[in-house]
N, C-alpha and C positions, 0 to 999 in steps of 0.2 A: 412723577416728581422726581427733583434731582436731590439727594439726602446729604450727601459731602462729596467734596471736591478736593484732590491732594497735587501738590506737587511739589517737586524735590530735583534740584540743579538745573532749576529750570529759568532760565533768563537771570534776573538779579535774585530769584527765590532760593534759597538753598534749603528749606523746608516749612513749607506751609500747608495748613488745614483748615479746612469751611465747611460748619455743618448749617446745613441749610432747612429751612422751614418752610409751610405752606404760605402761601399769600404772596406778597410783595416784600422780597428781598432787596436792600439795596445797598451797593459798595461805595464810600465815598473816601477820602483822603487827599491830600495835598497833589497837585500835579506833578506828574513823574512818579507819583507814589509806586505804581505797578498796577494799578486797579484792571487795566485793561490788557495786561499781560494775563489775570486771570481769564478773563471774558475767552483771549486767545487761546490759551490751556484747554479752554471746554471746549472749543472748535476744532481742535486738533484730536480730541477723543471723538470726534464726530466724524474723522475721516478728514481734518484739514490737513492740506497741504506741508509738512516739516521738514525741518534742513540741520544740520550741524551747526546752525550760529545761535539755535536756541537752547544748547547745552553751557551750563553755566562756567565760565572760564577756571580750566583747572580741573574739571570734574570728567570721569570718562563716560558717562553718562546722563541724561535727564529722562524722568519718570513722572508722568501726568496719572492719574488715575481718579475715576469716579462709582461712585454708587448711584444708582435710580433706583425707584421702585418698578417695578416689572408689569408688564403690560400683557394681553390675551396677544396684542399683534406684533409683541416683540418678541415674546415666546415663540412664537410663528416663526420668525425669523432665525432664532436659534437651532431649532429643530427642522428647519430648510437645510442649516448649515453642518448640522450635524454636531450640534455642542448643547451641552447638558443645562439644563434650569438650575439655578442654585434657589431655592425658595421662594421668597416674593421680591427679593433683589436681582438685579445687573450689576454684575461689577466688570468695568472698563479699564484696560490699561495698558497705556503705551510708553515704549524705550526710545528713546532715539540715543544714539550713541554717537560719540565726539568725530566718527566718520562719516556720518549720514545716514548708517544704516539703524532700522529699526526693528523691533517686534511686537506683536498686538497682541491682548490677551484677551480673552473675554469670560468670565466666570473663571478665571484662573485655566482657563486652557488656550493653546496657541491658537491665533486667527489672521485675520488679515486687515487692510486698512478696508478692502469692499465688503467685509462683514460689518466695518464700524459704518461704512456710509448708507447699509442697507438699513443698520437699527436707528440710524440718525432720526428720520422723520417719524416714528416713533417715540422718542426720548425727548428731544429738544430741539427748537429753532433757534438759531445762534445767530444775533445779526450785529457782527463785530465790525469795527472801524475799518478793518484789513479785510472785509468782506465786503461781496455784492450779494445783491437779492437773488444771486444765481440757485439759492436753495427754495426760492419761493417760486418754483418754475409753475409753466402753467397746470400742472397736474395740483399741485398745492395750491395753485388760484380756486381749481375746480372743489375742492374738498372743502375750502373757506365759504365758497358760495353755499357748496350743498348744505353745511352747518348753519349757515345762515337761516336759511331756507328749509329746515330739517328734512332735506329730500332725501328719501331712500334709494339706493341703486339697486336693492336686494332682487328686484324682480325683474330688471334688466339684466342681471347678472345671471338669472337663473335662463333665461331666453338665450340671451347670448349664447352660455352654457350648451344647453339645446339646437340653437344652430349650428356652433360648434360640431357639436357630438354627428349631425344627420351631415356636416358638409364633409367632414372627416371618413363617415361612411361610404358617400357618395365620390370622393376623391380615390380611395381605395378601391372602391368599385371600377372606376372610371381606368384607375391605372393597370388594374388587375386585367379589365377587358380589354384593353386595349394589346397588354399582352398576350392575354390568350386567344386573341384572335390572331397576333401574330403569328401563335403557335398552333393553330388549327390547323393547316395544311401539313403540317410536321406530325401530331397526333395521330390524324387522319391516316397518313403513308402510315404511321408504326401499328398502327390497327391493324388496318390490313396486311400486313406480313406477317405478325405475330398471327392473326387468324386463319389468314393462307397457310400457314406452317401444321396447323390442328395437332399442335404441343400436345402430350402424355406425360406427366410429373413421372420424372424418372426413368424413360424411356431412352436416355442417352447411355445411362447404365448398362441396360439388358442389352442394348445393338452395340456393346464395346464388347461384352463379354460373348454375343454370337458372331463378330469379326471375328475374335480370336479364336473361336473354334473353326470358321470356316476358312480363315489362314492357316491354320496349321490341320487340316483334316486328314492326311495320310499320317501324320504321326499317333494322331490321338487314335485313330481307328485301330494302327499296329498295336500301339498302346494296350488298348480297351482287349483287345484280339488276343493278344500274349497272356495279358492276365485273366482272360476266360481261361485260354487254356491251361494252364499253371494250376488254374483251381478245380477245373471241372471237366475239361474236354479231353487235357491229353491222358497218356499212359500213364504217366508218374506225376497225377494231378493230386493235387493236396484232398479232392473230393473219394479219389481211389484210395488213397495211404487210410482216410480218416474212416472209409466204409470197412475196409480191414481191420482194421484196429478195432471197431466197434463188433464185429463179428468174436473175435478174439474175447473183448469186455464181456459179450453177451454168455459166449461159452463158462466165463469165469463165474458170473451172475449165476449159474445156474447151480452152481455148488458152494459160493459162499456168497454172502449176500453184500456185504460190503463192496462190491464191484457194482451193486445197480447204479451208484449214483453216478460213478465214471462213466458207466456205458451211458448215462442218459446226456451227461456233459457233451461228450461224444458226437451223439445224435442232435444236440442243440451246434453244435460246431458245426457239422453237417450241414443243416439247415441255414445253417448262417451265412455258410460258403455257396451252398444253392441259389441264397437271394442275390446275394453279390455277384454271382456267375450270371445270374440272369439280367441283373442290372448295366452288367456290363456288356452281354451280350445285346441286350436291348439298346443300348448307346451307341455301340458301334454299327447297329443295323439303320438306327436313325443319322446317323452322320453322311452328310450330303454335300460334297466339293464342290458347290457351283459357282462358278467364276460370275455370273448374273448376279445371283444371291448378295455375294460378296459386293460385286460393282454400288448395286442398290444400297446398300446398309453404309457404305463409306461415302455415297452420294449425300443419304441421310442425315450421318453424323455431321456432314462438313456443312450442311443449311445447320441443324443444331449448334454447330459451335462458331457462326457466322452470328446467328440471333444473339449467343452467349455473349460473345463480345460488343455486340452494341447494347444490348439491354438487360444482361443481370449474368451473374457468375452460375447459376444454374438455370436449368428451365423451368423450375419451378417459381426464380425468379423472374425471368421472362412470361410468364402468366402470368404473374402475378403484374406487371406493368402493363401488359395488356389490356387486363380489367380495369385499370387506373387510367388510363388514356382513354377508355370508354366513357368511363363514368365522366371524365372532364369534358368530352364531347358532348356529354347528355348536358351539361351543366351550362356550356354556352348557347344551347337550344330555347335554355329557360332562361337565361340571364334579361331578357327585355323588359321579363315582368318584372322582376326582381327591381331592374331599372328604373321602369315606371313608379312603382311602388316608392323606391328611396326617392325620386323625383317632389312628389305630391308630398313625403313628411319635411323635404327640406324649404319646400314653398311654404307650407305652414310654420316649421320654425322662424325662416324669414319672416314672415307678416308677422308674428308674435312680437319678434325682438324690435321691427318698427314702429309695434303700437307702445311698447312700451318706451321706447329711447325717445321717441316722438312724445309722448307723455312726460316725459322728463328734461327733456329740452324745454318743451312749453313752461314749465315750472322756472328752469332757471333763467328763462329768457326776462319773466316776468319778476325774478325774485333781484336779478343781477339789475334792475334799471333801479329797485328799492333802496338796494343795498351801496348803490354808486352815490345815488343823493346823498345816502346817511352818512357812508364815508368821507365825502365832500366837504360836508359839514363838519365831521371831524378833524379831517385832516386843517380846514382851515380855522378851526379853533387852536392850533399849535404854532402860531405864527407863521403861517404860510396862506399864499394867496394860489388856488390851484381849480384848473378843471380835473373830472373824473370822470371815468366811463368804464364798465367792464360791458365786455364784448362777448357774444356768445355764439359762436358759428359752427351752424349744424352740417355735418360733412356724411350726408346720407350714402357715401358709396360703400360697396362691402369690405373693402380695405382700411375703410376708418373705422370699421365698428370695434366696439370694446365691452368691457363687461362694465365697463362704469359709461356706458352709452356714447353717442358719436358728436360731441359739442368737443370745441376746443374756446377756453377760454381765456380770454386776455385780459387784464387788468391793464388801464392806457392812463397818463396823467400829462398833464402838461402847468409847470411849474411857474410860466410868466406867462402873462398877456400878450396875447397876437402869436403865440406858438403852437404847432398842432401835438397832438394827442400823440404822445410816446410809449410803448410800453416800459414799462416799470423798472427793468433792469436799465434801463437808459437813464436812470435816474444820477448824478454825477455825486451827490452829497451824500457821504454816510450817514448823516445828522437827519438831512430828508427822509431816507431810507427808513431808518428807524422810526420818526414820525409818523410816517405812511403807515408800518406796518401796526403801529400802539393804534393810529384809529380806525383800520380795520379791523382789528383784534375787538375794542371795544365796541363798533358798531357791531360787530355779530354776538357778542356776551349781551349786550344790552337787549339786542331785539330779542335773542332766548329768553334771558328773564323777563321780558315783557309778556311773551308767549307762553312762559311757564312749560318749554319741550324740554324733553328729557332727553339731551344728545351726550355722545360720549364726551366723557373729561380730554382735551388736547394735551399737548404735549408740555413741558416747559418753555415759556418764553425768553430769550435773554437780548438785551438791547444794551449796546457800550454807548452811554454818553446821546443819549436821546437829545440833550437839552441843549445841542449845539444851534449857537445863533438864536437864540431867545432868552423870555426873563420876563419878570413883573407877574401879569394876570396869566401870561400863554404859559407860562412856567408851572402856575396854580393848577392850569385846567391838565398840563400833562399829569401832575402829581394825582391828581382828581380817576383820571381814566387810567393812569396804573394800578391805583387802588381798585377802582371798580374792576379792573382785568382780574388781578387777583382775587378777587373774589371768588370766581369762576377755576381759575387756573394758579400754576406756581408762576412768579416773574422775579427775575433775576435782572437787575436795570443795574449801573453807572452812574453817576450824575454826578455834577459839579453843583447844584443850586440847592437852596436850604429850603424852598417853596417844594421841590419836590422828595429832599430826604423827610419830612415834616411825616410825610404819608407811610413810613416803612412799617411794615410788619414785622421786619427783622432787619435790623441794621448795623452793618458791619464798616470798619473801617480799617485801610489799607495804609502800612506805614513804613518808612524806608529808613532805614539806619544803618549807622558805621560800625561795624565790630569789628576791631583788629584790624585797620586796615580794608575789610573790605564791604561791600552794601550788599546789606542784608533787606527782605522785604518780610515784613508781619501782618496777618490779616487777624482780627478779633471782634467779637459780637460784641455790640453796646448794651450795657443796662439802662435801665431810663436816667438815672444821673448822666452817664456818661454820654448818652447819646442826646442829651440836649447841650451838653457840652460843647459837642460835635458841631450840631444845626449852628449852634453861636457862634464857633469859629467861621463856618463858611457865611456865615453873616457879615461878622465883624474883621475876617482875618486873620493873622498871628496872634492879636489881642484881644482878649475876651473882656467885654466888660458885664459891669451888672445889668446893663440895659441891653444888651444883645442875647444877656441868658435868658431874661425874662420874655424878650422878644421870640426866641426860640420854642420856652417852655410853653405861650400864648402857639405858637404855631402848633407845636404838636398836640396839642388839645383840640384845638379846633379842626386838625385833620380826622381827630377821633371821632 
């Protein structure tokens, strides 16, 4: 429900606030007072096109804002766009600068006009004189038909979700399958090349060490034997010196025990020198300056380097890649069975969707004939003579499947005898558009009330000058229909007819005055006395008489 509407420096409005209530909210006033300007301001907050021309002369910017009661669907739109909720209300504000640029705020957080347009279907449907029925597109027409027949699309949505999930898995599999099949030859080559190398983790490091030894065999032999001679074999070797020193220390220890430890240390040193000497001698004896072995190692290292350049930085990474491609090749062999399972699941999901969508489509076609008949009668009771039809075309090809079914719903009308039925958006008159929408909404709400179906509360409906071209009994019928519609949802309507104004639950008057050489617009809520006077003015013109006051009071009493 629309709770409040504000406008500042908007057209002829310097500052205006209107607080609306449930049921039927009617705006009246002299011609040119600015009633439709308020409706246009609300349309702007629903994502309508703005221009610098709407900024009041002399002002830097125009500001329009409104407060709606929040709904679950509207909160979902906010969440999708990363906008925080503000309790049970949604606050919309739009600023239009004198240079034509503007800003949008939702719940005091900066947003875009696109967000307003996403929120609009969940908050209000505005039928302004400056607008067309573009907002009442085929989606909205389908929603209204579903509401009329209390058709639930939850089953179709669930079936559609399952089908889309199965289709996505199939698409992914087929895409991956095609890519994998293109890669099979490469994987096979890689697997064979890596397997043929018989790799061992870390072997490249060991071979590099052996290569260094072989490439420097003579130097290493000379160094090992030189160290061996100095430590053990030579006449002036370390071992000989330690042996001589050990004898002297043993002799000293015979007479003085404090040299026992020193003698033992020298003995240990001799043992260490002996061990190192044996290692050096054995190392030198094992050195094999074999050109054949060196060439073999260099060839092996060249192979390892080539594999590492292609498949990994280390031999371990190359081995891991070989294992990975072997696994992929094994998966390709199992793909046929997986594909068969997915195809069965997809076919089952498609059949479930066809069944659910077909059932909903049958319900819609039955309901379309009923609603078309009721709507035609309602439209013709509003000073129009039309033929009305609702087309439900089933598009059963998979490309047309949606979570709401596969139907294209289109409302068609012929406003003159002998003319063909045409889509609603081709109706030329704004007043006719509003009356058609009113008749449709009333037909749906009356049907819902009779069957006592629990349907979700629809959004606020706004009608601008719905009474164009009608009067007398037709005007009374419009008033009754608006009143009936207001029992189920909030309705905001601009009217010039007292027959309609008498049905208001909240009656606002829009006035235009001159103040210090500037035109200003004011909107105020009327109490019972002021309301009677306003209806009387609408009956008699500028001069209100006792007779017109009595007539107005009687009309208001009768409407209740």
